[in-house]
N, C-alpha and C positions, 0 to 999 in steps of 0.2 A: 707336791703332787696336782696343786689344780693346772698346771700346765698340762701335766703329764693326761689328765682328764680332757682337757681343751682340743688336745691334740686328737683324741680317741674319739671324741663327739667330731670334731672335722673329718675324721676319715669316715665314720658312720656315715655321715652326710652326703659323703660322696660316691657311697656304695649304692648299687642299683637294687630294685627291688629283690632279684633273686638271692643276690649276696646277702642283702639284709636276711632274708630268711636262713640262707646258711649261717650265718653269725648268731640268730637265736638258737639254729638247731644245738652249736656249738655251746652257746652258755645256758640253756636250760639245765642241762644235767647238772651242770655245777653250780648253779643257782638252788636247785632243789635240794643238793648235798649240805649247801649252807644253812638253807630253811630248816631242814629236818634236823641236823644239828644243833641249830640255837632256839628251837621252837619244841624240843621233846618234851619240855613239862604240859605244852598244849597238847592235848592227846588229838583232837578235831584238828586241829593245821596237820600235823604228824601225818595223821593218818589219810589227809587227804592228797597232802604230796606223795606219801606211799602208793594210794591210787594211780594218781598221775605218772610215777616213774614205771609201774606195773603196764598199766596202758601203753605206754612208751616202749617198754622192752619187748611186749608183746607185738605190737608193730614191726618194732626191727627184727625180730625173728622169725615173723610171716613175710618177711618183705622180699623174698628172693634175690638178695642180694643189691636191692634198692637203699637208698638213702632216707632216714626219718622224713625228709622234705619230701622225696619223690614218692614215699609212700602214702602220707598225707595228701599230696596233689592227685594223686591217681584215685585217693576215698573220693575227694571234691567233685570227679568227672562224672 
């Protein structure tokens, strides 16, 4: 497992900034699902992640076909 992790770390280090953002866009929903599942007993943490997901889903639905990354970048302009 450590070898696989080292390989993944090396691949991430080789990514450019835009691809790193795309990787985060891919990983965040999966991390949020894990946190929600494991932190269900801690209402404050779970509520915060639910709000995070709600905001992300609202951004995605209002994006006119943009990815979440594109929508966030457009909001920052």
